[in-house]
C-alpha positions as CSV (number, residue, x, y, z in Angstrom):
1,M,27.9,-27.4,-43.5
2,K,29.3,-25.1,-40.9
3,R,32.6,-23.7,-42.2
4,F,33.5,-21.4,-39.3
5,S,34.5,-22.6,-35.9
6,W,36.6,-21.3,-33.0
7,F,39.2,-23.9,-33.7
8,N,39.6,-22.7,-37.3
9,A,39.7,-19.0,-36.1
10,T,42.3,-19.8,-33.5
11,S,44.4,-21.8,-35.9
12,L,44.2,-19.0,-38.5
13,S,45.1,-16.4,-35.9
14,L,48.1,-18.3,-34.6
15,G,49.3,-18.9,-38.1
16,F,49.1,-15.3,-39.1
17,A,50.7,-14.2,-35.8
18,F,53.6,-16.7,-36.4
19,L,54.1,-15.3,-39.9
20,Y,53.6,-11.6,-39.5
21,L,54.2,-10.7,-35.8
22,P,58.0,-10.7,-36.2
23,M,57.6,-8.3,-39.2
24,I,55.4,-6.0,-37.3
25,L,57.8,-5.9,-34.4
26,L,60.6,-5.2,-36.8
27,V,58.7,-2.3,-38.4
28,V,57.8,-0.9,-34.9
29,Y,61.4,-1.0,-33.7
30,S,62.7,0.6,-36.8
31,F,61.2,3.9,-35.4
32,N,62.9,3.4,-32.0
33,E,64.9,6.2,-30.6
34,S,67.3,3.9,-28.8
35,R,70.3,2.2,-30.4
36,L,69.3,-1.0,-28.5
37,V,66.8,-2.7,-30.8
38,T,65.0,-4.4,-27.8
39,V,64.5,-1.4,-25.7
40,W,61.9,1.2,-26.6
41,A,63.0,4.8,-26.0
42,G,60.5,6.8,-28.0
43,F,59.5,7.4,-31.6
44,S,62.2,8.6,-34.1
45,T,63.0,8.4,-37.7
46,K,66.7,9.2,-37.4
47,W,67.8,5.6,-38.3
48,Y,66.3,6.1,-41.8
49,G,68.4,9.2,-42.2
50,E,71.4,7.2,-40.9
51,L,70.7,4.5,-43.4
52,F,70.5,6.9,-46.4
53,R,73.8,8.4,-45.3
54,D,75.5,5.0,-45.1
55,Q,77.4,4.8,-48.4
56,E,78.2,1.1,-47.9
57,F,74.6,0.1,-47.8
58,L,73.7,2.4,-50.7
59,D,76.5,0.8,-52.8
60,A,75.4,-2.7,-51.9
61,A,71.8,-1.8,-52.8
62,W,72.9,-0.5,-56.2
63,V,75.0,-3.6,-56.9
64,T,72.0,-5.8,-55.9
65,L,69.7,-3.9,-58.2
66,K,72.1,-4.1,-61.2
67,V,72.7,-7.8,-60.7
68,G,69.0,-8.4,-60.3
69,V,68.0,-6.6,-63.5
70,F,70.8,-8.0,-65.7
71,S,70.6,-11.6,-64.4
72,S,66.8,-11.7,-64.5
73,T,66.7,-10.3,-68.1
74,L,69.4,-12.7,-69.3
75,A,67.7,-15.6,-67.5
76,T,64.3,-14.7,-69.0
77,V,65.7,-14.7,-72.6
78,L,67.6,-18.0,-72.1
79,G,64.8,-19.6,-70.1
80,T,62.2,-18.7,-72.7
81,M,64.4,-20.1,-75.5
82,A,64.9,-23.3,-73.6
83,A,61.2,-23.7,-72.8
84,Y,60.4,-23.1,-76.5
85,V,62.8,-25.8,-77.6
86,L,61.5,-28.3,-75.0
87,V,57.9,-27.8,-75.9
88,R,58.0,-27.2,-79.6
89,A,61.1,-29.1,-80.9
90,G,59.6,-32.5,-80.2
91,R,62.0,-35.4,-79.7
92,F,65.6,-34.9,-80.7
93,H,68.9,-36.5,-79.9
94,G,70.0,-35.4,-76.5
95,R,66.6,-34.1,-75.3
96,T,66.8,-36.0,-72.0
97,L,70.2,-34.6,-71.3
98,F,69.2,-31.1,-72.3
99,S,66.1,-31.1,-70.1
100,G,68.0,-32.5,-67.2
101,M,70.7,-29.8,-67.4
102,I,67.9,-27.2,-67.6
103,Y,66.1,-28.4,-64.5
104,A,69.1,-29.5,-62.5
105,P,69.5,-26.2,-60.6
106,L,66.0,-26.7,-59.2
107,V,67.1,-29.6,-57.0
108,M,70.8,-28.7,-56.7
109,P,71.9,-27.4,-53.3
110,E,72.9,-23.8,-53.4
111,V,76.2,-24.6,-51.8
112,I,77.1,-27.0,-54.5
113,T,76.1,-24.6,-57.2
114,G,78.1,-21.8,-55.7
115,L,81.2,-23.9,-55.2
116,S,81.1,-25.3,-58.7
117,L,80.7,-21.8,-60.2
118,L,83.5,-20.5,-58.0
119,L,85.8,-23.3,-59.3
120,L,84.8,-22.5,-62.8
121,F,85.5,-18.8,-62.5
122,I,88.9,-19.6,-61.0
123,G,89.7,-22.1,-63.6
124,I,89.0,-19.7,-66.5
125,G,90.7,-16.8,-64.8
126,L,87.7,-14.6,-64.5
127,D,87.9,-12.0,-61.8
128,R,85.0,-12.2,-59.3
129,G,82.7,-9.2,-59.3
130,V,79.4,-8.0,-60.7
131,L,79.8,-10.1,-63.9
132,T,80.4,-13.3,-62.0
133,I,77.4,-12.7,-59.8
134,V,75.2,-12.0,-62.8
135,L,76.4,-15.2,-64.5
136,A,75.8,-17.2,-61.3
137,H,72.3,-15.8,-60.7
138,T,71.4,-16.4,-64.4
139,T,72.5,-20.0,-64.1
140,F,70.2,-20.9,-61.2
141,S,67.2,-18.7,-62.0
142,M,67.0,-19.6,-65.7
143,C,65.4,-23.0,-64.8
144,Y,62.6,-21.2,-62.9
145,V,61.8,-19.1,-66.0
146,S,61.8,-22.2,-68.2
147,V,59.3,-24.0,-65.9
148,V,56.9,-21.0,-65.9
149,V,57.1,-20.4,-69.7
150,S,56.9,-24.1,-70.5
151,S,53.6,-24.4,-68.6
152,R,52.1,-21.6,-70.7
153,L,53.5,-23.0,-74.0
154,T,52.0,-26.4,-73.3
155,S,48.5,-25.0,-73.2
156,F,49.1,-22.6,-76.1
157,D,46.7,-22.9,-79.1
158,R,49.1,-23.6,-82.0
159,S,46.4,-22.9,-84.5
160,L,47.0,-19.2,-84.0
161,E,50.6,-19.6,-85.1
162,E,49.6,-21.8,-88.0
163,A,47.1,-19.1,-89.1
164,A,49.9,-16.5,-89.0
165,L,52.2,-18.8,-91.1
166,D,49.4,-19.3,-93.6
167,L,49.0,-15.5,-93.9
168,G,52.7,-15.2,-94.9
169,C,54.5,-14.7,-91.7
170,S,57.9,-16.3,-91.2
171,A,58.5,-18.5,-88.2
172,F,60.3,-15.7,-86.4
173,A,57.6,-13.2,-87.3
174,A,54.8,-15.5,-86.1
175,F,56.7,-16.0,-82.8
176,R,57.2,-12.3,-82.4
177,L,53.7,-11.1,-83.4
178,V,51.6,-14.0,-82.1
179,T,53.3,-16.3,-79.7
180,L,55.3,-13.8,-77.6
181,P,52.3,-11.4,-76.9
182,I,50.2,-14.3,-75.8
183,I,52.8,-15.9,-73.5
184,A,53.9,-12.4,-72.3
185,P,52.3,-12.8,-68.8
186,A,54.3,-16.0,-68.3
187,V,57.5,-14.3,-69.5
188,I,56.9,-11.3,-67.2
189,S,56.1,-13.7,-64.3
190,G,59.4,-15.5,-65.0
191,W,61.3,-12.3,-65.0
192,L,59.8,-11.2,-61.7
193,L,60.5,-14.6,-60.2
194,A,64.1,-14.5,-61.4
195,F,64.5,-10.9,-60.1
196,T,63.1,-11.9,-56.7
197,L,65.5,-14.9,-56.4
198,S,68.4,-12.7,-57.3
199,L,67.5,-10.1,-54.7
200,D,67.1,-12.8,-52.0
201,D,70.2,-14.9,-52.8
202,L,73.0,-15.0,-50.2
203,V,74.7,-18.4,-50.6
204,I,75.6,-18.4,-54.3
205,A,76.5,-14.7,-54.2
206,S,78.9,-15.2,-51.3
207,F,80.8,-17.7,-53.4
208,T,80.9,-15.7,-56.6
209,T,81.4,-12.2,-55.3
210,G,84.6,-10.2,-55.0
211,P,85.9,-7.3,-53.0
212,S,84.6,-4.8,-55.6
213,A,81.0,-6.1,-55.5
214,T,79.0,-6.7,-52.3
215,T,75.3,-7.4,-52.6
216,L,72.7,-6.2,-50.1
217,P,72.0,-9.7,-48.5
218,I,75.8,-10.2,-48.0
219,K,76.0,-6.7,-46.4
220,I,73.1,-7.4,-44.1
221,F,74.4,-10.8,-43.1
222,S,77.8,-9.3,-42.3
223,A,76.3,-6.5,-40.3
224,V,73.9,-8.8,-38.3
225,R,76.8,-11.0,-37.3
226,L,78.1,-8.1,-35.2
227,G,74.6,-7.4,-33.8
228,V,71.3,-6.2,-35.1
229,S,71.4,-2.4,-35.5
230,P,68.4,-0.1,-35.9
231,Q,69.6,0.7,-39.5
232,I,69.0,-3.0,-40.3
233,N,65.4,-2.6,-39.0
234,A,65.0,0.5,-41.1
235,L,66.3,-1.2,-44.2
236,S,64.1,-4.3,-43.7
237,T,61.1,-2.0,-43.2
238,L,61.8,-0.3,-46.5
239,L,62.1,-3.7,-48.3
240,I,58.8,-4.8,-46.7
241,G,57.1,-1.6,-47.9
242,I,58.4,-2.0,-51.4
243,V,57.2,-5.6,-51.6
244,T,53.8,-4.6,-50.1
245,I,53.4,-1.8,-52.7
246,G,54.3,-4.2,-55.5
247,V,51.9,-6.8,-54.4
248,I,49.0,-4.3,-54.0
249,T,49.8,-2.7,-57.3
250,A,49.8,-6.1,-59.1
251,S,46.5,-7.1,-57.4
252,V,44.8,-3.9,-58.4
253,L,46.0,-4.2,-62.0
254,T,44.9,-7.9,-62.2
255,K,41.5,-7.0,-60.8
256,R,41.1,-4.1,-63.3
257,A,42.2,-6.4,-66.1
258,A,39.6,-9.1,-65.0
259,V,36.9,-6.4,-64.8
260,A,37.8,-5.1,-68.2
261,Q,37.7,-8.6,-69.7
262,V,34.3,-9.3,-68.2
263,R,33.0,-5.9,-69.5
264,D,34.3,-6.7,-73.0
265,E,32.7,-10.1,-73.0
266,Q,29.4,-8.6,-71.9
267,K,29.6,-6.0,-74.8
268,A,30.3,-8.8,-77.2
269,V,27.3,-10.8,-76.0
270,R,25.1,-7.7,-76.4
271,A,26.4,-7.0,-79.8
272,A,25.7,-10.6,-80.9
């Protein structure tokens, strides 16, 4: 069967152009000498220097990083616990309500989530700042972690835990020494997903932030409303570069792990 055709090649090219051509233009114009982002006036890196001298952007980036690390860590702990209860606890009174509350943020509009959290923080008298953003991001990202970890726990071989219990381990020790290392890739994936969602969030953070804490998406949105500046292009290029490096690093590590696993299997077959 012929798999390649001009129609497929054209469709693929148009699809990639639609996805990546705006990013390429953004990267190119981040090195533009002119302050006008649509007029090319020569190659320059001065906007990167201006970006690193802009204290407001640096403060916003630091707040975003702190919120992302703390919220994703807390969401990973709570999401893993929730997934373990849903998969291992069997049927218990209130299970349907519990699972519904865990997965509700998946389908809840962000505006509703942000507004409800804002009303909650106002009702309990909690000043809005970094803490409220962390709590808000933990609330909506915990469900994603729970979904990822639940899928791994469902296919987990429980005989390994039973063997550890038979050898004298307590339930907690069996989870710490056997279960957690095996589901660690899912836990790490959940953390990375929660961290990415936290970095990307604008709507919920805009409801729960305060004057003392401005995240990078809010800062970028506020700056773009007054017109796209070359500093925004430089910042976006840096973010694209960081994401690209992360994806390439993860791909290389995954490939090396797969090669090492195949090599170990071949050694085991030869030994047998």
